[in-house]
PDB file as gemmi writes it, atoms N, CA and C in Angstrom:
CRYST1    1.000    1.000    1.000  90.00  90.00  90.00 P 1                      
ATOM      1  N   UNK A   1     112.710  89.520 111.657  1.00  0.00           N  
ATOM      2  CA  UNK A   1     112.187  90.595 110.848  1.00  0.00           C  
ATOM      3  C   UNK A   1     113.312  91.428 110.240  1.00  0.00           C  
ATOM      4  N   UNK A   2     114.336  91.756 111.015  1.00  0.00           N  
ATOM      5  CA  UNK A   2     115.415  92.603 110.500  1.00  0.00           C  
ATOM      6  C   UNK A   2     116.643  91.802 110.102  1.00  0.00           C  
ATOM      7  N   UNK A   3     116.626  90.494 110.307  1.00  0.00           N  
ATOM      8  CA  UNK A   3     117.824  89.696 110.089  1.00  0.00           C  
ATOM      9  C   UNK A   3     118.318  89.693 108.652  1.00  0.00           C  
ATOM     10  N   UNK A   4     117.429  89.846 107.677  1.00  0.00           N  
ATOM     11  CA  UNK A   4     117.840  89.803 106.288  1.00  0.00           C  
ATOM     12  C   UNK A   4     118.397  91.115 105.759  1.00  0.00           C  
ATOM     13  N   UNK A   5     118.250  92.178 106.518  1.00  0.00           N  
ATOM     14  CA  UNK A   5     118.724  93.487 106.073  1.00  0.00           C  
ATOM     15  C   UNK A   5     120.228  93.600 106.221  1.00  0.00           C  
ATOM     16  N   UNK A   6     120.874  94.241 105.250  1.00  0.00           N  
ATOM     17  CA  UNK A   6     122.304  94.482 105.414  1.00  0.00           C  
ATOM     18  C   UNK A   6     122.542  95.473 106.552  1.00  0.00           C  
ATOM     19  N   UNK A   7     123.725  95.399 107.114  1.00  0.00           N  
ATOM     20  CA  UNK A   7     124.084  96.313 108.203  1.00  0.00           C  
ATOM     21  C   UNK A   7     124.995  97.400 107.643  1.00  0.00           C  
ATOM     22  N   UNK A   8     124.624  98.640 107.885  1.00  0.00           N  
ATOM     23  CA  UNK A   8     125.454  99.777 107.490  1.00  0.00           C  
ATOM     24  C   UNK A   8     126.334 100.156 108.680  1.00  0.00           C  
ATOM     25  N   UNK A   9     127.600 100.421 108.442  1.00  0.00           N  
ATOM     26  CA  UNK A   9     128.487 100.900 109.493  1.00  0.00           C  
ATOM     27  C   UNK A   9     128.514 102.421 109.468  1.00  0.00           C  
ATOM     28  N   UNK A  10     128.346 103.037 110.638  1.00  0.00           N  
ATOM     29  CA  UNK A  10     128.399 104.490 110.755  1.00  0.00           C  
ATOM     30  C   UNK A  10     129.433 104.840 111.812  1.00  0.00           C  
ATOM     31  N   UNK A  11     130.463 105.573 111.394  1.00  0.00           N  
ATOM     32  CA  UNK A  11     131.524 105.986 112.310  1.00  0.00           C  
ATOM     33  C   UNK A  11     131.086 107.214 113.087  1.00  0.00           C  
ATOM     34  N   UNK A  12     131.196 107.130 114.422  1.00  0.00           N  
ATOM     35  CA  UNK A  12     130.768 108.243 115.267  1.00  0.00           C  
ATOM     36  C   UNK A  12     131.940 109.093 115.744  1.00  0.00           C  
ATOM     37  N   UNK A  13     133.159 108.656 115.488  1.00  0.00           N  
ATOM     38  CA  UNK A  13     134.333 109.449 115.868  1.00  0.00           C  
ATOM     39  C   UNK A  13     134.657 109.428 117.346  1.00  0.00           C  
ATOM     40  N   UNK A  14     134.009 108.517 118.099  1.00  0.00           N  
ATOM     41  CA  UNK A  14     134.299 108.383 119.529  1.00  0.00           C  
ATOM     42  C   UNK A  14     133.892 106.978 119.963  1.00  0.00           C  
ATOM     43  N   UNK A  15     133.924 106.733 121.266  1.00  0.00           N  
ATOM     44  CA  UNK A  15     133.610 105.399 121.767  1.00  0.00           C  
ATOM     45  C   UNK A  15     132.135 105.188 122.065  1.00  0.00           C  
ATOM     46  N   UNK A  16     131.373 106.266 122.242  1.00  0.00           N  
ATOM     47  CA  UNK A  16     129.975 106.112 122.606  1.00  0.00           C  
ATOM     48  C   UNK A  16     129.125 107.278 122.132  1.00  0.00           C  
ATOM     49  N   UNK A  17     127.816 107.030 122.027  1.00  0.00           N  
ATOM     50  CA  UNK A  17     126.863 108.052 121.601  1.00  0.00           C  
ATOM     51  C   UNK A  17     125.498 107.622 122.119  1.00  0.00           C  
ATOM     52  N   UNK A  18     124.630 108.577 122.381  1.00  0.00           N  
ATOM     53  CA  UNK A  18     123.285 108.253 122.842  1.00  0.00           C  
ATOM     54  C   UNK A  18     122.418 107.794 121.665  1.00  0.00           C  
ATOM     55  N   UNK A  19     121.447 106.934 121.966  1.00  0.00           N  
ATOM     56  CA  UNK A  19     120.591 106.342 120.943  1.00  0.00           C  
ATOM     57  C   UNK A  19     119.913 107.404 120.078  1.00  0.00           C  
ATOM     58  N   UNK A  20     119.298 108.388 120.695  1.00  0.00           N  
ATOM     59  CA  UNK A  20     118.608 109.436 119.944  1.00  0.00           C  
ATOM     60  C   UNK A  20     119.540 110.200 119.024  1.00  0.00           C  
ATOM     61  N   UNK A  21     120.709 110.536 119.537  1.00  0.00           N  
ATOM     62  CA  UNK A  21     121.702 111.257 118.734  1.00  0.00           C  
ATOM     63  C   UNK A  21     122.157 110.413 117.554  1.00  0.00           C  
ATOM     64  N   UNK A  22     122.380 109.135 117.800  1.00  0.00           N  
ATOM     65  CA  UNK A  22     122.885 108.254 116.757  1.00  0.00           C  
ATOM     66  C   UNK A  22     121.883 108.108 115.617  1.00  0.00           C  
ATOM     67  N   UNK A  23     120.607 107.941 115.946  1.00  0.00           N  
ATOM     68  CA  UNK A  23     119.587 107.783 114.899  1.00  0.00           C  
ATOM     69  C   UNK A  23     119.534 109.002 113.987  1.00  0.00           C  
ATOM     70  N   UNK A  24     119.699 110.164 114.566  1.00  0.00           N  
ATOM     71  CA  UNK A  24     119.688 111.390 113.759  1.00  0.00           C  
ATOM     72  C   UNK A  24     121.004 111.516 112.987  1.00  0.00           C  
ATOM     73  N   UNK A  25     122.116 111.263 113.653  1.00  0.00           N  
ATOM     74  CA  UNK A  25     123.443 111.359 113.032  1.00  0.00           C  
ATOM     75  C   UNK A  25     123.578 110.412 111.840  1.00  0.00           C  
ATOM     76  N   UNK A  26     123.030 109.205 111.983  1.00  0.00           N  
ATOM     77  CA  UNK A  26     123.129 108.198 110.924  1.00  0.00           C  
ATOM     78  C   UNK A  26     122.134 108.460 109.787  1.00  0.00           C  
ATOM     79  N   UNK A  27     121.262 109.442 109.971  1.00  0.00           N  
ATOM     80  CA  UNK A  27     120.304 109.783 108.926  1.00  0.00           C  
ATOM     81  C   UNK A  27     119.103 108.862 108.866  1.00  0.00           C  
ATOM     82  N   UNK A  28     118.868 108.098 109.929  1.00  0.00           N  
ATOM     83  CA  UNK A  28     117.708 107.214 109.959  1.00  0.00           C  
ATOM     84  C   UNK A  28     116.431 108.050 110.074  1.00  0.00           C  
ATOM     85  N   UNK A  29     116.502 109.121 110.861  1.00  0.00           N  
ATOM     86  CA  UNK A  29     115.393 110.071 111.000  1.00  0.00           C  
ATOM     87  C   UNK A  29     115.910 111.479 110.722  1.00  0.00           C  
ATOM     88  N   UNK A  30     115.010 112.327 110.240  1.00  0.00           N  
ATOM     89  CA  UNK A  30     115.391 113.693 109.883  1.00  0.00           C  
ATOM     90  C   UNK A  30     115.390 114.648 111.066  1.00  0.00           C  
ATOM     91  N   UNK A  31     114.541 114.383 112.048  1.00  0.00           N  
ATOM     92  CA  UNK A  31     114.430 115.335 113.155  1.00  0.00           C  
ATOM     93  C   UNK A  31     114.430 114.624 114.498  1.00  0.00           C  
ATOM     94  N   UNK A  32     114.776 115.393 115.517  1.00  0.00           N  
ATOM     95  CA  UNK A  32     114.758 114.858 116.872  1.00  0.00           C  
ATOM     96  C   UNK A  32     113.361 114.442 117.291  1.00  0.00           C  
ATOM     97  N   UNK A  33     112.347 115.162 116.797  1.00  0.00           N  
ATOM     98  CA  UNK A  33     110.964 114.816 117.117  1.00  0.00           C  
ATOM     99  C   UNK A  33     110.588 113.458 116.566  1.00  0.00           C  
ATOM    100  N   UNK A  34     111.030 113.173 115.334  1.00  0.00           N  
ATOM    101  CA  UNK A  34     110.763 111.866 114.729  1.00  0.00           C  
ATOM    102  C   UNK A  34     111.456 110.756 115.515  1.00  0.00           C  
ATOM    103  N   UNK A  35     112.690 111.024 115.942  1.00  0.00           N  
ATOM    104  CA  UNK A  35     113.451 110.056 116.738  1.00  0.00           C  
ATOM    105  C   UNK A  35     112.697 109.745 118.027  1.00  0.00           C  
ATOM    106  N   UNK A  36     112.309 110.797 118.737  1.00  0.00           N  
ATOM    107  CA  UNK A  36     111.626 110.636 120.026  1.00  0.00           C  
ATOM    108  C   UNK A  36     110.352 109.813 119.863  1.00  0.00           C  
ATOM    109  N   UNK A  37     109.548 110.140 118.861  1.00  0.00           N  
ATOM    110  CA  UNK A  37     108.291 109.437 118.628  1.00  0.00           C  
ATOM    111  C   UNK A  37     108.520 107.955 118.322  1.00  0.00           C  
ATOM    112  N   UNK A  38     109.488 107.662 117.455  1.00  0.00           N  
ATOM    113  CA  UNK A  38     109.769 106.277 117.081  1.00  0.00           C  
ATOM    114  C   UNK A  38     110.245 105.458 118.282  1.00  0.00           C  
ATOM    115  N   UNK A  39     111.091 106.057 119.114  1.00  0.00           N  
ATOM    116  CA  UNK A  39     111.600 105.352 120.295  1.00  0.00           C  
ATOM    117  C   UNK A  39     110.466 105.091 121.281  1.00  0.00           C  
ATOM    118  N   UNK A  40     109.648 106.114 121.544  1.00  0.00           N  
ATOM    119  CA  UNK A  40     108.524 105.960 122.469  1.00  0.00           C  
ATOM    120  C   UNK A  40     107.547 104.893 121.975  1.00  0.00           C  
ATOM    121  N   UNK A  41     107.321 104.853 120.670  1.00  0.00           N  
ATOM    122  CA  UNK A  41     106.384 103.901 120.080  1.00  0.00           C  
ATOM    123  C   UNK A  41     106.951 102.487 119.967  1.00  0.00           C  
ATOM    124  N   UNK A  42     108.218 102.280 120.370  1.00  0.00           N  
ATOM    125  CA  UNK A  42     108.814 100.951 120.346  1.00  0.00           C  
ATOM    126  C   UNK A  42     109.224 100.486 118.961  1.00  0.00           C  
ATOM    127  N   UNK A  43     109.514 101.435 118.075  1.00  0.00           N  
ATOM    128  CA  UNK A  43     109.869 101.104 116.693  1.00  0.00           C  
ATOM    129  C   UNK A  43     111.369 100.994 116.466  1.00  0.00           C  
ATOM    130  N   UNK A  44     112.149 101.110 117.543  1.00  0.00           N  
ATOM    131  CA  UNK A  44     113.605 101.073 117.440  1.00  0.00           C  
ATOM    132  C   UNK A  44     114.128  99.904 118.272  1.00  0.00           C  
ATOM    133  N   UNK A  45     115.039  99.121 117.674  1.00  0.00           N  
ATOM    134  CA  UNK A  45     115.666  98.048 118.439  1.00  0.00           C  
ATOM    135  C   UNK A  45     117.175  98.286 118.522  1.00  0.00           C  
ATOM    136  N   UNK A  46     117.744  97.829 119.622  1.00  0.00           N  
ATOM    137  CA  UNK A  46     119.193  97.854 119.818  1.00  0.00           C  
ATOM    138  C   UNK A  46     119.610  96.415 120.074  1.00  0.00           C  
ATOM    139  N   UNK A  47     120.469  95.901 119.210  1.00  0.00           N  
ATOM    140  CA  UNK A  47     120.919  94.513 119.316  1.00  0.00           C  
ATOM    141  C   UNK A  47     119.735  93.541 119.383  1.00  0.00           C  
ATOM    142  N   UNK A  48     118.692  93.839 118.596  1.00  0.00           N  
ATOM    143  CA  UNK A  48     117.555  92.948 118.475  1.00  0.00           C  
ATOM    144  C   UNK A  48     116.460  93.110 119.507  1.00  0.00           C  
ATOM    145  N   UNK A  49     116.622  94.032 120.459  1.00  0.00           N  
ATOM    146  CA  UNK A  49     115.615  94.227 121.500  1.00  0.00           C  
ATOM    147  C   UNK A  49     115.089  95.645 121.464  1.00  0.00           C  
ATOM    148  N   UNK A  50     113.776  95.801 121.614  1.00  0.00           N  
ATOM    149  CA  UNK A  50     113.172  97.133 121.649  1.00  0.00           C  
ATOM    150  C   UNK A  50     113.761  97.910 122.825  1.00  0.00           C  
ATOM    151  N   UNK A  51     114.133  99.157 122.574  1.00  0.00           N  
ATOM    152  CA  UNK A  51     114.649 100.014 123.642  1.00  0.00           C  
ATOM    153  C   UNK A  51     113.952 101.363 123.547  1.00  0.00           C  
ATOM    154  N   UNK A  52     113.296 101.758 124.609  1.00  0.00           N  
ATOM    155  CA  UNK A  52     112.535 103.011 124.621  1.00  0.00           C  
ATOM    156  C   UNK A  52     113.277 104.131 125.350  1.00  0.00           C  
ATOM    157  N   UNK A  53     114.586 103.976 125.496  1.00  0.00           N  
ATOM    158  CA  UNK A  53     115.384 104.999 126.197  1.00  0.00           C  
ATOM    159  C   UNK A  53     116.194 105.810 125.177  1.00  0.00           C  
ATOM    160  N   UNK A  54     115.719 106.996 124.886  1.00  0.00           N  
ATOM    161  CA  UNK A  54     116.410 107.849 123.911  1.00  0.00           C  
ATOM    162  C   UNK A  54     117.836 108.155 124.367  1.00  0.00           C  
ATOM    163  N   UNK A  55     118.041 108.222 125.674  1.00  0.00           N  
ATOM    164  CA  UNK A  55     119.352 108.546 126.215  1.00  0.00           C  
ATOM    165  C   UNK A  55     120.251 107.337 126.431  1.00  0.00           C  
ATOM    166  N   UNK A  56     119.817 106.153 125.997  1.00  0.00           N  
ATOM    167  CA  UNK A  56     120.649 104.955 126.164  1.00  0.00           C  
ATOM    168  C   UNK A  56     122.013 105.184 125.530  1.00  0.00           C  
ATOM    169  N   UNK A  57     123.052 104.857 126.255  1.00  0.00           N  
ATOM    170  CA  UNK A  57     124.412 105.018 125.758  1.00  0.00           C  
ATOM    171  C   UNK A  57     124.771 103.815 124.895  1.00  0.00           C  
ATOM    172  N   UNK A  58     124.997 104.053 123.608  1.00  0.00           N  
ATOM    173  CA  UNK A  58     125.414 102.985 122.705  1.00  0.00           C  
ATOM    174  C   UNK A  58     126.916 102.822 122.756  1.00  0.00           C  
ATOM    175  N   UNK A  59     127.366 101.621 122.486  1.00  0.00           N  
ATOM    176  CA  UNK A  59     128.784 101.322 122.450  1.00  0.00           C  
ATOM    177  C   UNK A  59     129.161 100.876 121.041  1.00  0.00           C  
ATOM    178  N   UNK A  60     130.435 100.964 120.731  1.00  0.00           N  
ATOM    179  CA  UNK A  60     130.920 100.493 119.432  1.00  0.00           C  
ATOM    180  C   UNK A  60     130.508  99.032 119.250  1.00  0.00           C  
ATOM    181  N   UNK A  61     129.929  98.728 118.099  1.00  0.00           N  
ATOM    182  CA  UNK A  61     129.484  97.371 117.795  1.00  0.00           C  
ATOM    183  C   UNK A  61     127.992  97.158 117.957  1.00  0.00           C  
ATOM    184  N   UNK A  62     127.318  98.055 118.685  1.00  0.00           N  
ATOM    185  CA  UNK A  62     125.869  97.937 118.831  1.00  0.00           C  
ATOM    186  C   UNK A  62     125.203  98.101 117.467  1.00  0.00           C  
ATOM    187  N   UNK A  63     124.119  97.356 117.236  1.00  0.00           N  
ATOM    188  CA  UNK A  63     123.365  97.442 115.985  1.00  0.00           C  
ATOM    189  C   UNK A  63     121.975  97.979 116.300  1.00  0.00           C  
ATOM    190  N   UNK A  64     121.648  99.097 115.657  1.00  0.00           N  
ATOM    191  CA  UNK A  64     120.361  99.748 115.853  1.00  0.00           C  
ATOM    192  C   UNK A  64     119.521  99.540 114.594  1.00  0.00           C  
ATOM    193  N   UNK A  65     118.258  99.149 114.777  1.00  0.00           N  
ATOM    194  CA  UNK A  65     117.366  98.942 113.636  1.00  0.00           C  
ATOM    195  C   UNK A  65     116.133  99.830 113.763  1.00  0.00           C  
ATOM    196  N   UNK A  66     115.785 100.488 112.655  1.00  0.00           N  
ATOM    197  CA  UNK A  66     114.583 101.331 112.574  1.00  0.00           C  
ATOM    198  C   UNK A  66     114.369 101.715 111.128  1.00  0.00           C  
ATOM    199  N   UNK A  67     113.113 101.965 110.777  1.00  0.00           N  
ATOM    200  CA  UNK A  67     112.791 102.451 109.437  1.00  0.00           C  
ATOM    201  C   UNK A  67     113.338 101.549 108.327  1.00  0.00           C  
ATOM    202  N   UNK A  68     113.376 100.246 108.584  1.00  0.00           N  
ATOM    203  CA  UNK A  68     113.850  99.317 107.567  1.00  0.00           C  
ATOM    204  C   UNK A  68     115.354  99.320 107.363  1.00  0.00           C  
ATOM    205  N   UNK A  69     116.088  99.878 108.312  1.00  0.00           N  
ATOM    206  CA  UNK A  69     117.560  99.920 108.216  1.00  0.00           C  
ATOM    207  C   UNK A  69     118.173  99.322 109.466  1.00  0.00           C  
ATOM    208  N   UNK A  70     119.361  98.735 109.297  1.00  0.00           N  
ATOM    209  CA  UNK A  70     120.177  98.290 110.436  1.00  0.00           C  
ATOM    210  C   UNK A  70     121.494  99.024 110.351  1.00  0.00           C  
ATOM    211  N   UNK A  71     121.868  99.691 111.441  1.00  0.00           N  
ATOM    212  CA  UNK A  71     123.052 100.534 111.455  1.00  0.00           C  
ATOM    213  C   UNK A  71     123.910 100.154 112.651  1.00  0.00           C  
ATOM    214  N   UNK A  72     125.214  99.891 112.401  1.00  0.00           N  
ATOM    215  CA  UNK A  72     126.141  99.490 113.444  1.00  0.00           C  
ATOM    216  C   UNK A  72     127.020 100.670 113.848  1.00  0.00           C  
ATOM    217  N   UNK A  73     127.189 100.840 115.144  1.00  0.00           N  
ATOM    218  CA  UNK A  73     128.044 101.904 115.691  1.00  0.00           C  
ATOM    219  C   UNK A  73     129.509 101.532 115.472  1.00  0.00           C  
ATOM    220  N   UNK A  74     130.253 102.412 114.863  1.00  0.00           N  
ATOM    221  CA  UNK A  74     131.692 102.244 114.655  1.00  0.00           C  
ATOM    222  C   UNK A  74     132.439 103.440 115.209  1.00  0.00           C  
ATOM    223  N   UNK A  75     133.685 103.237 115.662  1.00  0.00           N  
ATOM    224  CA  UNK A  75     134.435 104.363 116.248  1.00  0.00           C  
ATOM    225  C   UNK A  75     134.816 105.418 115.214  1.00  0.00           C  
TER     226      UNK A  75                                                      
END                                                                             
């Protein structure tokens, strides 16, 4: 489903960031409430797998998909 989408690189300025923070930082969602709802509803994938943990620690290279976008964590 998401394989044909281009991947956007988003630099976080560090080695790690939480999933919820990253989705907001990358501009995938406008508010923390939208992030929380999408994650709970299973609309967010990390490296191709649904992840319902808003506090999941992402690492450089992880690819997050939501809202028709794929975004890769960069340092």
